[in-house]
N, C-alpha and C positions, 0 to 999 in steps of 0.2 A: 699600364699607362693609357690614359684616354687617347683615342686615335687622333684627335685634333692637336694634341700637344706637340707631337714631333714636327709637323709642318709649321706650327707657330714658332717653335724654337729656331727652326731653320730661317724663317723670315726675320726674327729678331737679330740673328747673326748678320744677315745681309743689310738690314737697316742700320745697325750700329756701325758696321764696317764703313758704310757710306758716311754716316754722321762724323766718324773720327776723321776721315779724309777731308770732308767739306769744312769742318771746324778747325782743322789743323791743330787738334789737341795732341799732346805727346802720345798718350795711350790710355787704354783701360782694359780691365779684365772683368768678365761677366760669368756668373754661375747661376744656374736655375736648378732648383731641387723640387722633386715631386714626392710627397710623403716621406720627406727626409733624405731621399737618395738623389745625388746629383745626376741629372739627365742631360744637361748641356753645359759646356764650359768653353769659353772663348777668350782669346787674347788678341789685342789689336795695338799696333804702334810700337813705341820704344820704351824701354826701361830707363834709358839715359840718352837724351838727344846729343850730348857732347861726345859720347863714344860710339853712338849708333847701335848700342846693345838692343836686340829685339826683346820684346816683352813676351813672357810665357805665362800660362795659368799658375805656375808654381812660384812666381815672383811674389814676395811679401810686400804689402803696402801698409802704411800707417792708416788705421781705420778710425782714429780720432774718437769722436763721441759715441761710436758704437760701444766703446769701453763701458759706458754707463750701464748698458744692459747686462754686462758681465758682473759688474759691481752690485747691481740690483739683485741679480740671481744669488750672489753670495750672501747678501743680507737676508733674502727670503729663505735660504737654506739654514742659516743660523736661527731664524724664526721657527722653522720647522723642528729644529733641534731644541727649541725652547730656551735658547741662550739669549734671546732679546725679544722685545715686543715692538710692534711698529709705532705704538704710542709712547714708547720710552722717550723722555727728554734726552737729547744727545749728550748733554752735560753729565748724564748718569754714567757715561762710558769714557768721555774725553774731557780732560781738565784744562783749565787755562783759557776758557772762552769768555767772551762778554756774557754777563748774566742773561741778557735777552736771547742771545744766540744759544746759550746752554739750555734754555727753556723750549726751543723749537724741537719738534718731534722727528724721529727717524722717518716716519711716513711723509711729513711735510718736506723734508730734504729730498727724499726719493722722488716726489712728485713736483719738485721745484716750486713749492708754495711756502717755503720758510722765509722768504723775503731777503735772502742773503745776497751779498755782493756777487756779481757774476765772476769777475776775475781779479778783484782787488786792485791794488795800485801798481802792480808790476806787469803792465801790459807788454813790455818788451819781450816777455817769454814767448809770445806768439809771433814775433818778427825776427827771431834769432838775434835779438839785441842783448839778451841776458839768459842765463840758465833758467829752467823751470824751478818753481819754488821748492825749497826744502820744507820739511815738516815744521821746523821752527818758524820759517817765514809765513807758512800757511796759518799757523796758530796766531802769529802776530797780527795778520790781517783780520782774523776772526775775533780779536779782542775789541773790535769796533762793533757797535750795535747793528742789527739788521738794517738794510737800506730802506725797506718799506715794512708795513705791518704784516707779520706772519699770517698765513692763511687767508689773505685778502685777494690774491690773484696768482696766476702762473707767472713766474719770473725765473728764468734759467740761471743756474749757478754752477759753474765748474768747481768753485771753491767748496760748494756743498758736497759734491761727490768726492772731492779730496778728503773732506771731513768724514764721509762714510768709510773711506779706506782706513782712517784712524780708528773708527769704531770696530772694524773687522780685526785690526791688529790688537786692540785692547781686549777683545773677547777671546780671540784664538791664541793670544800670546805668541804669534808668529808674524814675520813680515808679510805684508799684504801680498807681495808677489809670490812668495812660497805657497801661501794658503790658497789663493785664488787659482793659481795654475794647477794645483793638485785637485782641489775640491770642485772646481767648475770646468776649467779648460780640459784637463785630462779625463775627468769624469764624463764629459760630453763626447769623448772620443775624438777630439780635435788634435791633429798632429802638425798643423802649420800655423799655430797661434801661440803668441806669448804676450805678456802684459806690458812689455816695454822693451827697449833696446838694452844691451847689444844683441845682435843675432850671432848664431854660431858661424864660425868661419866657413865660407863656401855656400852659405844659404843665399839664393838669389834675392836681391832687394831692388825694388823699383825706386829710383830717385825721384824726388819731387821736382816741379818746375814752376817758375814764376809765370804770370801772364806776359803777353807780348809787350804790352805797354807798362811803364813809360819808356823802357829802354829801347824798344823797337824789335826785340827778339827775345825768345825764352832763354832764361838762365837756369842752371841746375841748382836745386835746393838739396843739400846733402841728405837731410831727413833722418840722420842717425843720432839725433839728440835724445837724451834721457828726460823723461817727464817728472821724475822724482815724486814729490807728494801729490802731483796732479795726475799721475798715471791712472788712478781709479776713474777719472773723468775722461781721459783722452789718450792714454799711453799705448793701447793695444796695437799689435802688428799681426797681420793675418793675410789670407788669400780670400778671394771671393767665394771659393768652394767651402772653406771652413766657416766663413761667416754665414753662408746660406744654411749649412748643416746645423749650426748653432741656433739660429733664429727659428728654424723649422721646429726645433725641440721646445720652443717657448709657446707654441700654439696649445691652447687648452685641450685640443683633441689629439695631440701628438701621442704616438704609442710609446716613444722612448723619450725620456727627459731626466735631467738631474733634479727636477723639482716636481712636487705634487701638482695635480690638476688645479687644486684650489689656489696654490701660489701663482700659477700661470694665469689664472683668471684674474687674480687681483693685480698682477703686473700689467696685463694688457687691457683692462677695462678703462673707460674714460674717466679720469679723475678731474682734470682741469681742461677747459677750452683755452686755446691759444688766442689771447685777445689782440685786437688791433692788427689782424692779419687778413689778407685777401682770401686765403684758402681756409676752409673749415677743417681745422686739425685739433687734436687733443693730445694730452700727455697722461700717462699712467704712472707706473713706478719704474722709471728707467726705460720707458717704452713710449714711442710716438704712435698715433693712430689717426685714421681718417677714412675717407671714402672716395673712390675714383670710378666714375662710370657705372655706379651702382654696386661696386664691389667694396666691402669693408676691408681694410688692411691694417696691419700694425708692423712696426719695425723701428728703424732709427736711421739717422744720417750722421755724417761726420765731416769736419773741416779743420785742417791744420795747414800751416805754411807748406805749400807744395802738393796738397792732397784734398780731394773731395770725394765722398763716398755716400752710398745710400743702399738700404736693404728694405724690402717689403715682403711680408707674409700675407697671402690671400687664403684665409682659412676655408672659404667656401669650396675651393678646388685643391686644397693642400699643396699650393705652389708657393715657393719662395724664390725671389730674385734678388741678387746682390750685384752691384756694379761699383767698382773701385777705379778712380781716376787719379793720375799723378800730375795734376796741375792745380794751382791755387784757384783758377777759374774753370775747373773741371765741370763737365755737364752731367755728372752722375744722376742728379735729381731729375733733370729733364728726361734722361734716357730710361730711368726706371719707370717714370710715368708713361713714356711712349711704349715701353715693353708691355706694361700692363694693358694699355689700349689694344695692342696687338693680340695679347692673350685673350682679352675679352671678346674681340671680334671673332677669333677662331672658336672660342668656347660657345659663342652664340650660334655661329653658322655651321660649325663642324668641319671635319676634314674634307678636302676636295673630292668630289665624286669623279669617277673614271672619265666622264665626257669632258671635263674641264681641266683635268690634272696637268696636261702639257701646255696650258696657256699660262706660262710663267716666264719670269725673267725681267731683267732691267734693260730699258730702252732709253735712247737719248735723242734730244733735239737740241738746237742751239739755245733753247730756253732752260735746259737742264735735263734731269732724268725723271722717268716715271717707272713704276713697277707694276707688272701684272701679277696679281696674287690670287690664285684660285682658292676658294673655300666653299664648302657646301656644293650647290649646283650653279654658282655664279662666279664671275671673276671681278675682283675689286681692282681699281686703279689706285695704287698706293703712291703717296708723295714722300720719297725718302728724304727730301729736304726738310720736312716738317717734324715737329716734336710729337705730333700725333699723326702718323702717316695715313690714317684712315679717316681723318676729319673731313666730312662732306665728300666722301670718296664716290667717284663715278662707278656705276655697276654695269657690267657687260653680261648679257644673256647670250650664250653660245648657240648658234643656229646650224653650224656645219663644222667640218674639220678645220677650216681656216676662216670661217665667217661668224660674225656676231652682230649684235645690236646694242647700242647704249640704252639700256632699259631704265636707268635712273641717273640723273645728273642735276647739278645746280642750274638755276635759270640762266646763268651766264655761260654755261658749258654747252655741250652738243647733244643734249637729250634727244633720243629717238633716232639718231643717225647711225650709219653703218660702221662696222669695224671689220677689217680683213687682214689676213697675214699673207705675205708673199714668200716664196721659198726659192732657194738656190737650185741649181741643176742637181746638186747632191741630195736635195730634199730637206735641207735645213732651213728653218725660218730665218729670213734675212731682214724683213721689215714688218712693222705693224702700222697699219693705216687707221687713223681715227678721223672720220669724215674727210676733210681735205688735208690733214697733216699726217706725218709719218714719223715713227720712231725707228732708229737704227742702232747698231752697236756703237759703243763708246769711241773706239778708235776711228771708226769711219767718220763720226761727227767731229771729233777733234781735228782730224786731217782737213776736213772741209772748212772748219772755222779758222784754222791757221791759214789756209789758202785765201779765204775771203778777207780776213781782218788782220792777219799777222803783219803784213807789209805796212798797213795803215798805222798799226800800233807802233811799229818801229820808227816810222817817219814822225809820228807825234812825239815819241820819246826824245828824238833828236831836237 
């Protein structure tokens, strides 16, 4: 393992722990894999706010549209076995479709360019207002023509991936669940993943949660629904560790995989650009991709009632990060991006050298927290409140055991000024001074703020 990766993972832990507390999210689990092996795994918060059950890395989450990457791998495996071609019209394998739908190709459906309806007319399946569609109901929706001209742009379709599940069943003569769990899930060595509910009795399961608004508090979403014919698009249940292991195997340079390198390259390459979007992102075959801070990535995201998740693979350094959250307004996407910024900073600057290694820790003022994060031969001042904690970060050059100088800072900050640490009689660092301000432990600052403002707040409340 690269020397910088261990301290980077440690800071990702500290940053996300703070983010969960500050955002009042119910919880999340995080897994980081290097060359396909899990090197860090964390759990924060609760699996169920109503019962107070603590979250662990072994809790299963609904991973929603991550399921598409499993279904895509299943299609590619059948292609490798010469049981289908990507340019096959889907109607060659599934009957009862509208003629124009039947003419769309498997490749177009995999890349969301077939022009199909996103979710049909039964939207209540995504708000627990009705069960997820049966096969008959899915086919009934697909008796209507495509919504837009096929092969004209990227247009996401859960119905399309439900249809691919029917292709798998038609070719294999087995239920989708039976075949995909044997040929993809088990073949990939995943032991905490299945394609839909129910879970085996005793398996820990993280319940979903609503946003705080409009009710004013979070309510528990049971999350144990069956996705039926939509499971190839969104039914999978897993842990962050298993998701990270799986996506690491989809990298074209992975040493172990259920697919050939050629199939993985075809899945992960950019087929279509996501139009009318603020971020430059692309879609392959059941795979999202993009670039962050100069690093190319691929992976997928997922969202269902009560759950938001995201996974990214960074082929350049053979790292995969997966974050699963159990709230409809979960911050998994922001946190994966932030974790990638952290990884990028450590990869660029390297592991902290001996002289700066002990300049670390979280310090507080009445304005909030800041982090001292040593890397290379300098110390960065991280902002744990931010989605990118190192955006425009102040840099400290260490000049002595407890002294330093702000060697780089934004114009509105304290560029060029002194930094010093003070110690207790026992020799422990007690305060960090930046120019004229100082950071202290959280409890010390909390006590002082309560003394200063607590009585005022209570009088105002009356």
